[in-house]
C-alpha positions as CSV (number, residue, x, y, z in Angstrom):
1,M,-0.4,0.0,0.0
2,P,1.2,3.1,-0.9
3,S,2.4,5.6,1.3
4,S,0.8,8.9,2.5
5,T,4.2,10.8,0.5
6,T,3.6,9.2,-2.0
7,A,-0.2,9.0,-2.8
8,A,0.2,13.6,-2.7
9,R,3.3,13.3,-4.5
10,R,1.3,11.5,-7.9
11,A,-2.0,14.2,-6.7
12,R,0.2,16.4,-7.7
13,T,1.8,14.8,-10.6
14,R,-1.9,14.0,-11.8
15,P,-5.0,15.9,-10.6
16,A,-8.3,14.4,-10.2
17,G,-10.2,13.8,-13.8
18,V,-6.7,14.2,-15.3
19,P,-6.2,10.7,-17.4
20,S,-3.2,8.5,-16.7
21,P,-0.8,9.1,-19.4
22,W,-0.9,5.4,-21.3
23,Q,-5.2,6.3,-21.3
24,M,-4.5,9.9,-22.5
25,F,-1.1,8.3,-24.8
26,F,-3.8,5.6,-26.5
27,S,-6.8,7.2,-26.8
28,E,-5.1,10.0,-28.5
29,F,-3.6,7.2,-30.7
30,L,-7.1,6.0,-31.8
31,K,-8.4,9.6,-33.3
32,H,-5.2,10.9,-34.4
33,P,-3.1,7.4,-35.5
34,V,-0.9,9.0,-38.3
35,M,0.0,11.9,-36.6
36,V,0.7,9.8,-33.3
37,G,3.2,6.8,-35.0
38,S,2.5,4.4,-31.9
39,V,0.1,2.9,-30.1
40,V,2.7,2.9,-27.0
41,P,5.3,5.5,-25.5
42,S,8.9,5.1,-26.1
43,S,10.5,3.0,-23.9
44,D,13.2,3.3,-21.0
45,K,15.9,2.2,-22.4
46,L,15.0,4.3,-26.0
47,I,14.6,7.0,-23.6
48,R,18.0,6.8,-22.1
49,K,20.2,6.3,-25.5
50,M,18.2,8.9,-27.1
51,L,19.8,11.2,-24.5
52,D,22.9,10.1,-23.4
53,R,24.9,12.3,-26.0
54,V,23.3,15.4,-24.3
55,D,25.7,17.6,-23.2
56,W,23.4,18.5,-20.0
57,A,26.2,20.6,-18.3
58,N,25.8,23.0,-21.6
59,C,22.2,22.5,-22.4
60,K,20.1,25.7,-21.7
61,L,17.1,25.2,-23.8
62,F,16.5,22.2,-24.9
63,V,12.6,21.2,-27.2
64,E,10.8,18.8,-28.1
65,Y,8.5,18.1,-31.4
66,G,5.4,15.8,-30.6
67,P,5.9,15.7,-26.4
68,G,2.9,13.3,-26.3
69,V,1.8,12.4,-22.8
70,G,5.2,13.5,-21.3
71,T,6.8,10.2,-22.2
72,F,10.6,12.0,-22.3
73,C,9.5,15.3,-20.6
74,R,10.0,13.6,-17.0
75,P,13.5,12.4,-18.7
76,I,14.8,15.4,-19.4
77,L,13.2,17.8,-16.7
78,D,15.7,15.2,-14.3
79,R,18.8,15.8,-16.6
80,M,18.6,19.8,-16.8
81,A,20.6,22.2,-15.1
82,P,18.3,24.5,-12.9
83,D,18.2,27.5,-15.0
84,A,17.6,25.5,-18.4
85,K,14.6,25.3,-20.1
86,L,12.7,23.1,-21.9
87,I,10.2,23.8,-24.7
88,V,7.7,21.3,-26.1
89,I,5.6,21.9,-29.3
90,D,2.8,20.0,-30.2
91,T,-0.1,20.3,-32.5
92,N,-2.7,17.9,-30.7
93,A,-4.6,20.8,-28.1
94,D,-5.5,17.6,-26.1
95,F,-1.4,16.7,-25.7
96,I,-0.9,20.4,-24.5
97,R,-3.7,21.0,-21.8
98,Y,-2.8,17.2,-20.2
99,L,1.1,18.7,-20.2
100,R,0.1,21.6,-18.5
101,H,-2.3,19.9,-16.3
102,T,0.6,17.2,-15.2
103,I,4.1,19.0,-15.5
104,T,4.7,21.9,-13.5
105,D,8.0,22.4,-13.4
106,P,8.8,26.4,-13.8
107,R,11.2,25.3,-16.5
108,F,8.6,23.8,-18.8
109,F,6.4,25.3,-21.3
110,A,4.1,23.3,-23.6
111,V,3.2,25.6,-27.1
112,L,0.1,24.7,-28.9
113,G,1.8,25.0,-32.5
114,S,4.0,24.1,-35.0
115,A,7.5,22.7,-35.4
116,A,7.6,24.3,-38.6
117,E,7.3,27.6,-37.0
118,V,10.1,26.5,-34.0
119,Q,12.3,29.8,-34.4
120,T,9.5,32.5,-33.7
121,I,8.2,30.1,-30.8
122,V,12.2,30.1,-29.6
123,S,12.8,33.9,-30.0
124,D,9.6,34.4,-28.0
125,H,10.7,32.8,-25.0
126,G,14.0,35.2,-25.0
127,F,16.4,32.5,-27.0
128,E,18.4,33.2,-29.8
129,S,18.8,29.3,-31.2
130,A,18.0,26.2,-28.9
131,D,21.4,23.9,-27.7
132,Y,19.0,20.6,-28.8
133,V,16.1,19.6,-30.5
134,L,14.3,16.0,-30.4
135,S,11.8,14.4,-32.4
136,G,9.5,11.9,-32.4
137,L,7.6,13.1,-35.3
138,P,6.8,10.7,-37.8
139,F,8.4,12.3,-40.6
140,S,7.8,10.0,-43.5
141,T,3.6,10.5,-42.8
142,L,3.4,14.3,-42.3
143,P,2.1,16.1,-45.3
144,A,4.0,17.4,-48.3
145,G,6.6,19.8,-47.4
146,V,6.1,19.8,-44.0
147,G,9.6,17.6,-43.0
148,P,11.3,19.3,-45.0
149,A,9.8,22.6,-43.6
150,I,10.8,21.4,-40.2
151,A,14.4,20.3,-41.1
152,H,15.2,23.0,-42.0
153,A,13.9,25.3,-39.2
154,T,15.3,22.9,-36.7
155,H,18.8,23.4,-38.4
156,A,18.3,27.1,-37.9
157,V,17.4,27.5,-35.1
158,L,20.4,25.2,-33.1
159,R,23.7,26.6,-31.9
160,P,27.0,25.7,-33.9
161,G,27.7,22.4,-32.0
162,G,24.2,21.4,-31.1
163,A,22.1,18.4,-32.4
164,F,18.7,17.3,-33.7
165,L,17.6,13.9,-32.0
166,V,15.1,11.5,-34.1
167,Y,13.8,8.3,-33.2
168,Q,11.8,6.9,-35.8
169,F,10.4,3.6,-37.0
170,S,11.7,4.8,-40.5
171,P,14.5,4.9,-42.3
172,K,13.5,7.4,-44.3
173,V,13.9,9.6,-42.2
174,K,17.4,10.7,-43.3
175,D,16.6,12.0,-46.6
176,F,14.3,15.2,-44.2
177,L,18.2,15.6,-42.5
178,T,21.2,14.9,-44.9
179,P,20.1,18.0,-46.9
180,H,20.7,20.1,-43.7
181,F,23.5,18.2,-41.6
182,A,27.0,16.6,-42.5
183,T,27.0,14.8,-39.5
184,I,24.4,12.1,-38.3
185,D,24.9,9.4,-36.1
186,H,22.7,6.5,-36.5
187,D,22.0,3.6,-34.0
188,M,18.8,1.2,-33.4
189,E,16.9,0.6,-30.0
190,W,15.4,-3.1,-30.6
191,W,13.8,-3.1,-27.3
192,N,10.7,-0.8,-28.2
193,V,7.6,-1.5,-29.5
194,P,7.9,-1.5,-32.8
195,P,12.4,-1.4,-32.7
196,A,13.3,2.4,-33.6
197,Q,15.7,4.2,-35.5
198,L,17.5,6.7,-33.4
199,Y,19.6,9.7,-35.3
200,W,21.7,12.2,-33.7
201,A,22.3,15.2,-36.3
202,W,25.0,17.6,-35.3
203,K,24.9,21.2,-36.5
204,A,28.9,21.9,-37.9
């Protein structure tokens, strides 16, 4: 039986009437399967491997596209410095409302909008550039022109030495990255449903 402290912590994390992350994720997958991309959130192994290459000591602004129910948000906040910021961008208003209800960290900002507008969003939050950008957006199924626009805007908003971190179920995403990034590292995470392609595209 959970202690009163544990119960209180859970209450602060998820207010009454707010669905669990799994309930929310599955509900949105049923409504928007093409945009959500997977029936289950990313695995812990995928999260650790994706974030291991981040230089957290020198990260002041981290941006995430398509945060969903915050599967990556909490691990990112756990690793970030006290004066850093995490901006997440999603076109799904339900996910944005959910994140604003469940994550109360003052370093966290959930924005309803398109990843293609990342430069404006970053500027509106007082930054000239981002150190890292993470994306799980299904590039291969985005409307025509949206994928290239996001890749272009992401390269533009990153500081030199920063990186675009991408996890996908299709290797086609590399076609969107290569026109902008000369150095792209690749790995696989087999302990994920489905297995995921991992990319770290570095800005020269």
